[in-house]
Backbone as a ProteinNet text record, in pm:
[ID]
protein_1_A
[PRIMARY]
MSVAEVRAALAEVAELTRTAGELAALARERIDAAVRVLAELSRQHPESLVPKGLAGAVDELDRGHGHLATALTAVGDLDARL
[TERTIARY]
-1090.6	-1140.3	-1292.9	-1359.4	-1505.9	-1560.1	-1688.4	-1753.6	-1745	-1759.6	-1750.4	-1611.5	-1509.4	-1372.7	-1349	-1404.6	-1392.3	-1463.4	-1582.7	-1656.8	-1580	-1518.4	-1439.3	-1320.5	-1257	-1143.9	-1190.6	-1305.2	-1359.4	-1396.2	-1448.1	-1481.8	-1355.7	-1249	-1122.3	-1068.3	-1074.6	-1030	-1113.1	-1243.4	-1331.4	-1295.1	-1271.1	-1235.9	-1102.7	-1005	-875.3	-885.7	-969	-988.8	-1057.9	-1157.9	-1223.4	-1123.9	-1041.2	-940.6	-843	-800.1	-710.1	-776.8	-904.5	-977.9	-987	-1011.5	-1017.5	-881.7	-776.2	-642.3	-605.2	-646.7	-622.2	-697.2	-820.6	-898.3	-833.6	-783.9	-715.6	-587.5	-512.6	-391.2	-424.8	-532.2	-574.7	-610.7	-684.1	-720	-595.4	-499	-377	-292.3	-287.4	-215.8	-284.5	-417.8	-492.2	-463.1	-457.9	-428.4	-286.4	-192.3	-53.9	-42.7	-114.4	-112.2	-167.2	-275.4	-331.4	-230.3	-164.3	-66	52	102.2	216.1	180.1	58.9	14.9	6.4	-42.3	-49.8	90.4	180.8	318.4	387.9	348.8	409.1	382.3	275.3	244.3	354.4	429.7	536.2	674	674.9	799.3	804.7	923.2	931.6	889.7	892.7	847.2	758.9	683.6	588.8	661.4	606	659.6	588.4	487.1	413	493	536.3	613.6	532.6	598.2	529.6	475.6	544	501.1	379.8	337.4	224	94.3	77.4	-42.5	-46.3	69.1	75.6	43.2	87.2	56.4	-93.8	-157.4	-302.5	-373.3	-327.9	-387.1	-373	-255.7	-232.5	-319.8	-334.8	-422.2	-566.1	-612	-748.8	-768.3	-670	-677.5	-679.4	-591.2	-586.5	-715.9	-774.5	-901.2	-1010	-1008.3	-1103.9	-1084.5	-959.6	-931.2	-977.2	-959.1	-1003.9	-1155.9	-1226.4	-1372.7	-1416.2	-1348.1	-1378.5	-1351.4	-1240.9	-1206.8	-1310.4	-1354.3	-1454.2	-1585.4	-1623.7	-1743.8	-1727.8	-1611.7	-1587.4	-1592	-1534.8	-1538.2	-1682.9	-1759.7	-1900.1	-1980.5	-1952.3	-2021.8	-1986.5	-1858.9	-1816.5	-1882.4	-1884.6	-1948.3	-2096.8	-2163.2	-2306.7	-2333	-2237.6	-2255.6	-2231.5	-2171	-2141.6	-2265.2
2346.5	2304.3	2295.4	2353.6	2353	2222.7	2199.7	2081	2084.9	2201.9	2215	2176.5	2214	2177.9	2027.5	1969.1	1824	1751.6	1798.3	1737.3	1749.8	1864.2	1884.3	1788.1	1771.2	1678	1535.3	1499.1	1364.1	1341.5	1443	1430.6	1405	1473.8	1452.4	1312	1268	1132.6	1029.5	1049.4	956.4	951.7	1067.2	1071	1001	1027.2	962	810.6	770	627.5	560.8	628.3	574.4	560.9	662	657.9	542.8	524.8	413.7	279.8	267.3	144.2	119.5	224.9	212.1	170.3	227.8	192.2	49.4	5.7	-132.4	-228.8	-194.5	-279.3	-282.4	-168.8	-163.5	-246.7	-236.4	-317.9	-465.8	-503.8	-644.6	-689.3	-606.4	-639.5	-657.4	-569.3	-576.2	-697.4	-731.9	-853.3	-975.1	-979.5	-1091.6	-1104.4	-990.9	-993.2	-1044.3	-1000.1	-1045.7	-1195.9	-1244.3	-1388.1	-1466.5	-1418	-1487.3	-1493.4	-1381.5	-1377.6	-1469.3	-1459.8	-1544	-1692.3	-1723.6	-1863.7	-1915.5	-1832.9	-1872	-1892.7	-1801.5	-1814.9	-1935.6	-1971.2	-2085.8	-2216.7	-2220.1	-2342.6	-2376.9	-2276.6	-2296.3	-2298	-2310.8	-2303.6	-2422.7	-2474.2	-2593.2	-2569.7	-2446	-2418.5	-2294.7	-2279.3	-2168	-2033.8	-1939.8	-1804	-1714	-1768.4	-1691.7	-1691.9	-1574	-1569.1	-1622.8	-1700.1	-1760.1	-1654.6	-1544.2	-1440.3	-1362.2	-1381.7	-1306.2	-1339.6	-1464.1	-1502.6	-1429.2	-1415.2	-1342.2	-1195.1	-1139.2	-999.1	-979.3	-1072.9	-1065.8	-1074.4	-1164	-1176.1	-1045.9	-985.8	-859.4	-747	-742	-641.8	-660.9	-784.7	-813.2	-773.7	-805.3	-770.5	-618.2	-550.4	-404.2	-341.5	-399.2	-347.9	-361.1	-470.4	-489.4	-387.5	-358.8	-258.1	-119.9	-90	38.9	50.9	-56.5	-55.1	-32.8	-96.7	-78.4	65.5	121.3	259.7	356.1	331.7	419.4	414.9	298.4	284.7	360.8	348.5	417.3	569	617.7	761.7	807.8	730.3	764.4	764.1	664.4	657.9	777.2	813.6	929	1056.8	1072.8	1191.3	1196.7	1081.8	1077.2	1115.6	1089	1122.5	1268.9	1340.4	1482.9	1569.6
1241.4	1112.2	1121.2	1024.8	1024.2	965.4	987.8	930.5	778.8	720.2	574.1	525	599.7	560.7	573.7	678.7	696.9	582.6	548.2	437.1	305.8	283.1	161.2	158.9	273.6	282.1	258.1	316.4	294.7	148.9	83.6	-58.3	-140.8	-106	-177	-151.6	-27	7.2	-69.5	-75.1	-146.5	-294	-353.6	-495.6	-521.2	-437.8	-454.3	-432.4	-339.1	-312.7	-430.6	-489.2	-609.2	-723.9	-741.6	-847.8	-825.2	-701.6	-669.7	-700.7	-669.2	-700.3	-849.7	-925.2	-1071.2	-1127.6	-1074.5	-1121.4	-1082.7	-965.6	-924.5	-1016.2	-1050.6	-1142.4	-1280.2	-1326.3	-1455.4	-1452.8	-1344.3	-1331.3	-1336.4	-1269.5	-1270.2	-1411.4	-1485.5	-1623.7	-1709.6	-1690.4	-1771	-1734.8	-1608.4	-1568.2	-1627.5	-1621.4	-1679.5	-1829.3	-1898.6	-2042.1	-2066.4	-1984.8	-1999.7	-1974.7	-1874.8	-1845.7	-1964.2	-2025.1	-2141.9	-2256.5	-2282.8	-2391.5	-2360.5	-2239.6	-2201.6	-2200.2	-2157.6	-2158.5	-2301.7	-2391.7	-2533.2	-2590.4	-2560	-2609	-2546.5	-2425.3	-2356.9	-2428.9	-2506.9	-2582.7	-2682.3	-2723.1	-2820.8	-2754.6	-2624.3	-2549	-2453.9	-2426.9	-2340.7	-2195	-2149.7	-2012.9	-2013.7	-1907.2	-1897.6	-1896.7	-1967.4	-1969.9	-1868.8	-1803.6	-1704.1	-1573.3	-1527.1	-1402.1	-1283.9	-1201.1	-1086.8	-990.3	-977.5	-884.6	-930.7	-1054.6	-1107	-1033.2	-995.1	-920	-785.7	-722.5	-596.6	-614.7	-727.3	-756	-772.8	-839.4	-858	-723.2	-637.8	-504	-425.4	-433.6	-362.2	-418.1	-549.3	-609.9	-564	-563.7	-519.9	-373.5	-290.7	-148.9	-132.4	-204.1	-197.5	-244.6	-349.8	-401.3	-294.9	-222.9	-113.5	-2.1	30.1	133.1	88.2	-38.9	-91	-82.1	-112.7	-103	41.9	134.9	277	319.7	274.2	307.8	252	130	68.6	146.5	192	274	405.3	467.2	593.9	575.6	467.4	440.7	420.2	345.5	324.5	453.8	539.2	668.2	756.4	757.4	836.5	785.4	655.1	596.2	632.3	631	662.5	808	896.4	1037.7	1068	975.2	1001.6	988.6
[MASK]
++++++++++++++++++++++++++++++++++++++++++++++++++++++++++++++++++++++++++++++++++

């Protein structure tokens, strides 16, 4: 595999990683919106309509987003060394 091929592969990995980060951020926004709606509806209900596991999902999304940022940095560093 040539350096040009490695660089092309790294560019693809970087693009896919950026896309994954954007999708993770979008998922987080949508979960936040759902929590707001469910919290508002909960005011008219005897118990909360917000699922307890939703907070854990948000934590996992945030953690995954951090890992994606780290991966993107590593890919950029590797590309810079080539």
